[in-house]
Biopython code that builds the backbone (N, CA, C, O; Angstrom):
import numpy as np
from Bio.PDB.StructureBuilder import StructureBuilder

atoms = [
    (1, "MET", "N", (-59.071, 42.507, 17.460)),
    (1, "MET", "CA", (-59.207, 44.160, 18.117)),
    (1, "MET", "C", (-58.124, 44.139, 18.802)),
    (1, "MET", "O", (-57.606, 43.277, 19.511)),
    (2, "ARG", "N", (-57.774, 45.414, 18.447)),
    (2, "ARG", "CA", (-56.409, 46.485, 19.160)),
    (2, "ARG", "C", (-56.415, 47.187, 19.966)),
    (2, "ARG", "O", (-57.638, 47.283, 20.060)),
    (3, "GLN", "N", (-56.015, 47.881, 20.770)),
    (3, "GLN", "CA", (-56.113, 48.747, 21.269)),
    (3, "GLN", "C", (-54.796, 49.825, 21.127)),
    (3, "GLN", "O", (-53.596, 49.587, 20.992)),
    (4, "ILE", "N", (-55.416, 50.900, 21.199)),
    (4, "ILE", "CA", (-54.077, 52.260, 20.812)),
    (4, "ILE", "C", (-54.758, 53.105, 22.115)),
    (4, "ILE", "O", (-55.918, 53.294, 22.483)),
    (5, "LEU", "N", (-53.378, 53.529, 22.634)),
    (5, "LEU", "CA", (-53.013, 54.323, 23.836)),
    (5, "LEU", "C", (-52.319, 55.568, 23.295)),
    (5, "LEU", "O", (-51.172, 55.646, 22.853)),
    (6, "LEU", "N", (-53.122, 56.407, 23.401)),
    (6, "LEU", "CA", (-52.247, 58.138, 23.110)),
    (6, "LEU", "C", (-52.610, 58.837, 24.060)),
    (6, "LEU", "O", (-53.588, 58.667, 24.788)),
    (7, "THR", "N", (-51.740, 59.749, 24.088)),
    (7, "THR", "CA", (-51.106, 61.069, 24.988)),
    (7, "THR", "C", (-51.326, 62.061, 24.082)),
    (7, "THR", "O", (-50.682, 62.123, 23.035)),
    (8, "VAL", "N", (-52.594, 63.234, 24.528)),
    (8, "VAL", "CA", (-52.487, 64.455, 23.295)),
    (8, "VAL", "C", (-52.722, 65.381, 24.557)),
    (8, "VAL", "O", (-53.043, 65.208, 25.733)),
    (9, "PRO", "N", (-52.357, 66.607, 23.617)),
    (9, "PRO", "CA", (-52.083, 67.508, 24.795)),
    (9, "PRO", "C", (-53.673, 68.064, 24.581)),
    (9, "PRO", "O", (-54.442, 67.614, 23.731)),
    (10, "ASP", "N", (-54.001, 69.181, 25.575)),
    (10, "ASP", "CA", (-55.552, 69.231, 26.422)),
    (10, "ASP", "C", (-55.640, 70.328, 25.431)),
    (10, "ASP", "O", (-56.529, 71.020, 25.927)),
    (11, "GLU", "N", (-55.292, 70.885, 24.401)),
    (11, "GLU", "CA", (-55.848, 72.178, 23.653)),
    (11, "GLU", "C", (-56.520, 71.171, 22.345)),
    (11, "GLU", "O", (-57.465, 71.600, 21.683)),
    (12, "GLN", "N", (-55.843, 69.648, 22.044)),
    (12, "GLN", "CA", (-56.062, 68.532, 20.791)),
    (12, "GLN", "C", (-57.305, 67.964, 21.379)),
    (12, "GLN", "O", (-58.046, 67.341, 20.619)),
    (13, "TYR", "N", (-57.582, 68.074, 22.435)),
    (13, "TYR", "CA", (-58.343, 66.491, 22.883)),
    (13, "TYR", "C", (-59.936, 66.769, 22.375)),
    (13, "TYR", "O", (-60.516, 65.745, 22.013)),
    (14, "ALA", "N", (-60.503, 67.684, 22.322)),
    (14, "ALA", "CA", (-61.790, 67.693, 21.942)),
    (14, "ALA", "C", (-61.946, 67.140, 20.624)),
    (14, "ALA", "O", (-62.781, 66.273, 20.368)),
    (15, "PHE", "N", (-60.736, 67.890, 19.346)),
    (15, "PHE", "CA", (-60.783, 67.592, 18.413)),
    (15, "PHE", "C", (-60.485, 66.304, 17.976)),
    (15, "PHE", "O", (-61.234, 65.808, 17.135)),
    (16, "LEU", "N", (-59.533, 65.669, 18.388)),
    (16, "LEU", "CA", (-59.326, 64.192, 18.401)),
    (16, "LEU", "C", (-60.368, 63.506, 18.708)),
    (16, "LEU", "O", (-60.767, 62.613, 17.961)),
    (17, "MET", "N", (-60.900, 63.772, 19.709)),
    (17, "MET", "CA", (-62.358, 62.620, 20.454)),
    (17, "MET", "C", (-63.815, 63.018, 19.015)),
    (17, "MET", "O", (-64.680, 62.298, 18.514)),
    (18, "LYS", "N", (-63.454, 64.412, 18.819)),
    (18, "LYS", "CA", (-65.038, 64.509, 17.757)),
    (18, "LYS", "C", (-64.660, 63.609, 16.444)),
    (18, "LYS", "O", (-65.484, 63.360, 15.564)),
    (19, "VAL", "N", (-63.450, 63.203, 16.430)),
    (19, "VAL", "CA", (-62.644, 62.774, 15.259)),
    (19, "VAL", "C", (-62.596, 61.268, 14.890)),
    (19, "VAL", "O", (-62.479, 60.708, 13.800)),
    (20, "LEU", "N", (-62.730, 60.773, 16.214)),
    (20, "LEU", "CA", (-62.331, 59.704, 16.301)),
    (20, "LEU", "C", (-64.242, 58.888, 16.646)),
    (20, "LEU", "O", (-64.727, 57.916, 16.065)),
    (21, "LYS", "N", (-64.853, 59.700, 17.692)),
    (21, "LYS", "CA", (-66.054, 59.034, 17.339)),
    (21, "LYS", "C", (-66.770, 59.028, 15.957)),
    (21, "LYS", "O", (-67.785, 58.335, 15.896)),
    (22, "SER", "N", (-66.449, 59.590, 15.026)),
    (22, "SER", "CA", (-66.977, 59.720, 14.119)),
    (22, "SER", "C", (-66.956, 58.267, 13.349)),
    (22, "SER", "O", (-67.610, 57.937, 12.360)),
    (23, "PHE", "N", (-66.229, 57.680, 13.929)),
    (23, "PHE", "CA", (-65.770, 56.061, 13.583)),
    (23, "PHE", "C", (-66.441, 55.736, 14.063)),
    (23, "PHE", "O", (-66.955, 56.283, 15.039)),
    (24, "SER", "N", (-66.847, 54.279, 13.393)),
    (24, "SER", "CA", (-67.782, 53.192, 14.163)),
    (24, "SER", "C", (-67.107, 52.297, 15.048)),
    (24, "SER", "O", (-67.254, 51.122, 14.714)),
    (25, "PHE", "N", (-66.695, 52.405, 15.655)),
    (25, "PHE", "CA", (-65.471, 51.705, 16.475)),
    (25, "PHE", "C", (-66.152, 52.599, 17.742)),
    (25, "PHE", "O", (-66.767, 53.663, 17.666)),
    (26, "GLU", "N", (-65.777, 51.671, 19.102)),
    (26, "GLU", "CA", (-65.591, 52.080, 20.527)),
    (26, "GLU", "C", (-64.394, 52.980, 20.828)),
    (26, "GLU", "O", (-63.224, 52.657, 20.622)),
    (27, "VAL", "N", (-64.854, 54.271, 21.393)),
    (27, "VAL", "CA", (-63.946, 55.194, 21.496)),
    (27, "VAL", "C", (-64.228, 54.907, 23.416)),
    (27, "VAL", "O", (-65.403, 54.718, 23.728)),
    (28, "ASP", "N", (-63.567, 54.895, 24.138)),
    (28, "ASP", "CA", (-63.275, 54.855, 25.687)),
    (28, "ASP", "C", (-62.323, 56.015, 25.920)),
    (28, "ASP", "O", (-61.199, 55.911, 25.429)),
    (29, "ALA", "N", (-62.564, 56.868, 26.456)),
    (29, "ALA", "CA", (-61.455, 57.702, 27.046)),
    (29, "ALA", "C", (-61.822, 58.103, 28.928)),
    (29, "ALA", "O", (-62.640, 58.634, 29.679)),
    (30, "LYS", "N", (-60.379, 57.302, 28.877)),
    (30, "LYS", "CA", (-59.633, 57.795, 30.147)),
    (30, "LYS", "C", (-59.115, 59.203, 30.731)),
    (30, "LYS", "O", (-58.463, 59.917, 29.970)),
    (31, "PRO", "N", (-59.227, 59.393, 31.303)),
    (31, "PRO", "CA", (-57.613, 60.806, 31.806)),
    (31, "PRO", "C", (-56.915, 59.876, 32.461)),
    (31, "PRO", "O", (-57.232, 58.839, 33.043)),
    (32, "ILE", "N", (-55.890, 60.442, 32.259)),
    (32, "ILE", "CA", (-54.189, 59.814, 32.755)),
    (32, "ILE", "C", (-54.565, 60.155, 34.467)),
    (32, "ILE", "O", (-55.246, 61.143, 34.742)),
    (33, "ARG", "N", (-54.061, 59.261, 35.509)),
    (33, "ARG", "CA", (-53.976, 60.229, 36.916)),
    (33, "ARG", "C", (-52.553, 60.756, 36.630)),
    (33, "ARG", "O", (-51.715, 60.171, 35.945)),
    (34, "GLN", "N", (-52.360, 62.228, 37.399)),
    (34, "GLN", "CA", (-51.898, 62.376, 37.742)),
    (34, "GLN", "C", (-51.234, 61.837, 39.225)),
    (34, "GLN", "O", (-51.889, 61.830, 40.267)),
    (35, "THR", "N", (-50.142, 61.492, 39.146)),
    (35, "THR", "CA", (-49.540, 60.807, 40.325)),
    (35, "THR", "C", (-48.589, 62.199, 41.306)),
    (35, "THR", "O", (-47.802, 63.108, 41.042)),
    (36, "ALA", "N", (-49.020, 61.840, 42.064)),
    (36, "ALA", "CA", (-48.601, 63.036, 43.397)),
    (36, "ALA", "C", (-47.222, 62.866, 43.372)),
    (36, "ALA", "O", (-46.744, 61.802, 42.978)),
    (37, "ALA", "N", (-46.551, 63.756, 43.734)),
    (37, "ALA", "CA", (-45.103, 64.281, 44.240)),
    (37, "ALA", "C", (-44.685, 63.408, 44.674)),
    (37, "ALA", "O", (-45.546, 63.080, 45.490)),
    (38, "LYS", "N", (-43.780, 62.601, 44.744)),
    (38, "LYS", "CA", (-43.660, 61.471, 46.115)),
    (38, "LYS", "C", (-42.544, 62.200, 46.975)),
    (38, "LYS", "O", (-41.543, 62.806, 46.590)),
    (39, "LYS", "N", (-43.036, 61.950, 48.305)),
    (39, "LYS", "CA", (-41.566, 63.121, 48.790)),
    (39, "LYS", "C", (-40.678, 62.019, 49.232)),
    (39, "LYS", "O", (-41.084, 60.947, 49.680)),
    (40, "LEU", "N", (-39.407, 62.366, 49.070)),
    (40, "LEU", "CA", (-38.422, 62.135, 49.055)),
    (40, "LEU", "C", (-37.579, 61.955, 50.758)),
    (40, "LEU", "O", (-37.543, 62.913, 51.531)),
    (41, "THR", "N", (-36.915, 60.486, 51.136)),
    (41, "THR", "CA", (-36.150, 60.790, 52.240)),
    (41, "THR", "C", (-34.965, 61.623, 52.342)),
    (41, "THR", "O", (-34.275, 61.672, 51.324)),
    (42, "PRO", "N", (-34.616, 62.226, 53.257)),
    (42, "PRO", "CA", (-32.938, 63.171, 52.817)),
    (42, "PRO", "C", (-32.070, 62.063, 51.800)),
    (42, "PRO", "O", (-31.888, 62.451, 50.646)),
    (43, "ALA", "N", (-31.624, 60.944, 52.116)),
    (43, "ALA", "CA", (-30.976, 60.106, 51.143)),
    (43, "ALA", "C", (-30.760, 60.309, 50.236)),
    (43, "ALA", "O", (-29.687, 60.694, 49.772)),
    (44, "GLN", "N", (-32.125, 60.021, 49.527)),
    (44, "GLN", "CA", (-32.872, 60.364, 48.584)),
    (44, "GLN", "C", (-32.633, 61.267, 48.039)),
    (44, "GLN", "O", (-31.621, 61.074, 47.365)),
    (45, "GLN", "N", (-33.246, 62.813, 47.865)),
    (45, "GLN", "CA", (-32.899, 63.777, 48.549)),
    (45, "GLN", "C", (-31.468, 64.007, 47.542)),
    (45, "GLN", "O", (-31.362, 64.186, 46.329)),
    (46, "GLU", "N", (-30.518, 63.919, 48.567)),
    (46, "GLU", "CA", (-29.263, 63.897, 48.674)),
    (46, "GLU", "C", (-29.077, 63.398, 46.803)),
    (46, "GLU", "O", (-28.980, 64.129, 45.817)),
    (47, "TRP", "N", (-29.085, 61.804, 46.917)),
    (47, "TRP", "CA", (-28.783, 61.291, 45.670)),
    (47, "TRP", "C", (-28.955, 62.279, 44.837)),
    (47, "TRP", "O", (-28.043, 62.930, 44.327)),
    (48, "VAL", "N", (-30.516, 62.487, 44.606)),
    (48, "VAL", "CA", (-31.080, 63.145, 43.291)),
    (48, "VAL", "C", (-30.637, 64.220, 43.231)),
    (48, "VAL", "O", (-30.933, 64.751, 42.161)),
    (49, "ASP", "N", (-29.745, 65.151, 44.210)),
    (49, "ASP", "CA", (-29.398, 66.410, 43.899)),
    (49, "ASP", "C", (-27.859, 66.367, 43.255)),
    (49, "ASP", "O", (-27.223, 67.171, 42.573)),
    (50, "ASP", "N", (-27.552, 64.995, 43.817)),
    (50, "ASP", "CA", (-25.771, 64.624, 43.316)),
    (50, "ASP", "C", (-25.905, 64.554, 41.579)),
    (50, "ASP", "O", (-25.209, 65.176, 40.777)),
    (51, "PHE", "N", (-27.096, 63.536, 41.259)),
    (51, "PHE", "CA", (-27.072, 63.298, 39.757)),
    (51, "PHE", "C", (-27.642, 64.488, 39.210)),
    (51, "PHE", "O", (-27.788, 64.317, 37.999)),
    (52, "ARG", "N", (-27.917, 65.295, 39.468)),
    (52, "ARG", "CA", (-28.397, 66.363, 38.993)),
    (52, "ARG", "C", (-27.132, 67.312, 38.747)),
    (52, "ARG", "O", (-26.982, 67.861, 37.656)),
    (53, "GLU", "N", (-26.409, 67.451, 39.589)),
    (53, "GLU", "CA", (-25.644, 68.237, 39.522)),
    (53, "GLU", "C", (-24.371, 67.429, 38.491)),
    (53, "GLU", "O", (-23.845, 68.040, 37.562)),
    (54, "ALA", "N", (-24.026, 66.066, 38.822)),
    (54, "ALA", "CA", (-23.634, 65.773, 37.492)),
    (54, "ALA", "C", (-23.684, 65.766, 36.409)),
    (54, "ALA", "O", (-22.768, 65.693, 35.589)),
    (55, "LEU", "N", (-25.105, 65.866, 36.225)),
    (55, "LEU", "CA", (-25.877, 65.709, 34.926)),
    (55, "LEU", "C", (-25.147, 67.201, 34.105)),
    (55, "LEU", "O", (-24.491, 67.196, 33.064)),
    (56, "GLU", "N", (-25.502, 68.355, 34.930)),
    (56, "GLU", "CA", (-24.833, 69.891, 34.829)),
    (56, "GLU", "C", (-23.209, 69.587, 34.596)),
    (56, "GLU", "O", (-22.613, 70.130, 33.665)),
    (57, "GLN", "N", (-22.811, 69.042, 35.145)),
    (57, "GLN", "CA", (-21.215, 68.898, 34.646)),
    (57, "GLN", "C", (-20.944, 68.547, 33.528)),
    (57, "GLN", "O", (-20.277, 69.215, 32.738)),
    (58, "MET", "N", (-21.501, 67.280, 33.279)),
    (58, "MET", "CA", (-21.645, 67.124, 32.070)),
    (58, "MET", "C", (-22.101, 67.228, 30.526)),
    (58, "MET", "O", (-21.780, 66.711, 29.456)),
    (59, "GLU", "N", (-23.001, 68.156, 30.985)),
    (59, "GLU", "CA", (-23.522, 69.143, 29.688)),
    (59, "GLU", "C", (-22.512, 70.232, 29.397)),
    (59, "GLU", "O", (-22.222, 70.491, 28.229)),
    (60, "LEU", "N", (-21.739, 71.147, 30.831)),
    (60, "LEU", "CA", (-20.996, 71.944, 30.595)),
    (60, "LEU", "C", (-19.459, 71.380, 29.906)),
    (60, "LEU", "O", (-18.700, 71.852, 29.060)),
    (61, "HIS", "N", (-19.451, 70.308, 30.623)),
    (61, "HIS", "CA", (-18.077, 69.479, 29.554)),
    (61, "HIS", "C", (-18.688, 69.600, 28.112)),
    (61, "HIS", "O", (-17.874, 70.126, 27.353)),
    (62, "GLU", "N", (-19.869, 69.273, 27.506)),
    (62, "GLU", "CA", (-19.901, 68.755, 26.416)),
    (62, "GLU", "C", (-20.096, 70.130, 25.786)),
    (62, "GLU", "O", (-19.897, 70.065, 24.572)),
    (63, "GLN", "N", (-20.420, 71.364, 26.208)),
    (63, "GLN", "CA", (-20.119, 72.768, 25.645)),
    (63, "GLN", "C", (-18.481, 73.134, 25.519)),
    (63, "GLN", "O", (-18.036, 73.956, 24.718)),
    (64, "GLY", "N", (-17.834, 72.511, 26.284)),
    (64, "GLY", "CA", (-15.939, 73.041, 26.145)),
    (64, "GLY", "C", (-16.325, 73.713, 27.516)),
    (64, "GLY", "O", (-15.489, 74.577, 27.780)),
    (65, "LYS", "N", (-16.985, 73.647, 28.166)),
    (65, "LYS", "CA", (-16.959, 74.949, 28.991)),
    (65, "LYS", "C", (-15.968, 74.788, 30.968)),
    (65, "LYS", "O", (-15.597, 75.680, 31.731)),
    (66, "ILE", "N", (-15.889, 73.293, 31.088)),
    (66, "ILE", "CA", (-15.174, 72.808, 31.962)),
    (66, "ILE", "C", (-14.436, 71.266, 31.095)),
    (66, "ILE", "O", (-14.688, 70.734, 30.014)),
    (67, "ARG", "N", (-13.214, 70.875, 32.475)),
    (67, "ARG", "CA", (-13.209, 69.888, 32.100)),
    (67, "ARG", "C", (-13.315, 68.857, 33.185)),
    (67, "ARG", "O", (-13.334, 69.040, 34.403)),
    (68, "LEU", "N", (-13.397, 67.465, 32.338)),
    (68, "LEU", "CA", (-13.672, 66.280, 33.693)),
    (68, "LEU", "C", (-12.743, 65.705, 34.329)),
    (68, "LEU", "O", (-11.696, 66.245, 33.971)),
    (69, "LYS", "N", (-12.534, 64.895, 35.088)),
    (69, "LYS", "CA", (-11.135, 64.318, 34.799)),
    (69, "LYS", "C", (-11.661, 62.832, 34.558)),
    (69, "LYS", "O", (-12.729, 62.351, 34.937)),
    (70, "SER", "N", (-10.244, 61.995, 33.550)),
    (70, "SER", "CA", (-10.737, 60.858, 33.411)),
    (70, "SER", "C", (-10.675, 60.297, 33.997)),
    (70, "SER", "O", (-10.198, 60.698, 35.059)),
    (71, "ALA", "N", (-11.154, 58.584, 33.885)),
    (71, "ALA", "CA", (-11.030, 57.512, 35.020)),
    (71, "ALA", "C", (-9.671, 56.989, 35.362)),
    (71, "ALA", "O", (-9.465, 56.141, 36.231)),
    (72, "ARG", "N", (-8.907, 57.464, 34.736)),
    (72, "ARG", "CA", (-7.777, 57.122, 35.209)),
    (72, "ARG", "C", (-6.957, 58.056, 36.330)),
    (72, "ARG", "O", (-5.902, 57.646, 36.812)),
    (73, "GLU", "N", (-7.637, 59.580, 36.770)),
    (73, "GLU", "CA", (-7.748, 60.831, 37.518)),
    (73, "GLU", "C", (-8.456, 60.208, 38.524)),
    (73, "GLU", "O", (-7.876, 60.140, 39.607)),
    (74, "LEU", "N", (-9.728, 59.666, 38.432)),
    (74, "LEU", "CA", (-10.339, 59.658, 39.245)),
    (74, "LEU", "C", (-10.131, 57.420, 40.087)),
    (74, "LEU", "O", (-10.796, 56.979, 41.024)),
    (75, "LEU", "N", (-9.214, 56.748, 39.405)),
    (75, "LEU", "CA", (-8.496, 56.030, 40.614)),
    (75, "LEU", "C", (-7.307, 56.073, 40.914)),
    (75, "LEU", "O", (-6.928, 55.269, 41.765)),
    (76, "ASP", "N", (-6.124, 57.209, 40.204)),
    (76, "ASP", "CA", (-5.345, 57.653, 41.057)),
    (76, "ASP", "C", (-5.384, 58.281, 42.322)),
    (76, "ASP", "O", (-4.483, 58.332, 43.159)),
    (77, "GLU", "N", (-6.870, 58.898, 42.387)),
    (77, "GLU", "CA", (-7.012, 59.336, 43.460)),
    (77, "GLU", "C", (-7.550, 58.895, 44.435)),
    (77, "GLU", "O", (-7.782, 59.557, 45.446)),
    (78, "LEU", "N", (-7.867, 57.539, 44.250)),
    (78, "LEU", "CA", (-8.159, 56.429, 45.585)),
    (78, "LEU", "C", (-7.207, 55.662, 45.720)),
    (78, "LEU", "O", (-7.223, 54.807, 46.605)),
]
sb = StructureBuilder()
sb.init_structure("model")
sb.init_model(0)
sb.init_chain("A")
sb.init_seg("    ")
for serial, (resi, resn, name, xyz) in enumerate(atoms, 1):
    if name == "N":
        sb.init_residue(resn, " ", resi, " ")
    sb.init_atom(name, np.array(xyz, "f"), 0.0, 1.0, " ", f" {name:<3s}", serial, name[0])
structure = sb.get_structure()
């Protein structure tokens, strides 16, 4: 016997359950527990903010709107 885990949009759940229950196998539907938003320490929040900023800069660079420093330029600054 095998198990299948599906994530289904709420608006399609009832239809899918109706279809699955029409078959001759066991259907065990358990809702996914939503994890509560975890509170971050100030250091963790700073890291997340810096990472978001880096991702935004990468996106702007890919769009050609800004130029990022090369690895050589970063090393030269040290």
